[in-house]
Structure formats: structure tokens, C-alpha cells
Residue, then its C-alpha position, 0 to 999 in steps of 0.5 A: m837293610q834299613s833299620t825300619d825294615l829290621m824293626m818291622e821284622g822284629f815286630n812281626l816276629m814278636l807278634m807271631g810269637m806271642g800269638f803262638v804262645f797264646a793259642f798254645l796256652t788257650l789250647l792247654v786250658i781247654a784241654t785241661t778242662l775237658m780231661s777234668k770233666i771227663i774224669l769227674r764223669f767217669s769216676k766214682p765218688e769217694p765216700l766221705a769220712t764221718p767223725n767218730q764219737r770218740g773224737a781224735a783218740s779213735l784216729i790214733k789206733g795202736q797208740s798208748p793211752d799215756l801218749i794220747a793223754a799227754i797230747s790231749a793234755a798238750i792241746h788243752l793247755h795251748r788252748q787255754r793260753k790263747 
């Protein structure tokens, strides 16, 4: 086998491999997009969380008031330094 035949065979194999990978990735993107559209169409939208008037303290239920005060003081000091 001559070197030119070997180079052409390698080139053909490279093109076929790259074409297969390109086709597979294109198919994968299309399938993922379709699945995403189907899921978004049939799923129920989640209710958005509304912030309470009490702020961050209302998010920490069951915690001691001393801990909440300490965390609030630390945040206040951190913001003052910046």
C-alpha cells in the first residue's frame, strides 16, 4: 500500500468520525431542546416565594432570639466596615 493511499484512507476515516460526532451532538441538542419544551409545557409553575415583612428573622424558625440577634449584629458590623 502506498503512502498516498494510506493518507487518503486516514483522511476518509477522520471525516467519517468527525461527521458522526457532529451528527450525534446535533441530535443530542435537538432531543434536549424538545424534552425541555415538553416538560415546560406540561409542568405546573411553582409559586414564587414572597418575602415576609419581618425579613430574615422570619426565615429562621425555631432558632433562639439570641442567635438571631448575634447573626444580625455580625451582618451589621460587616456592612459597616465596607
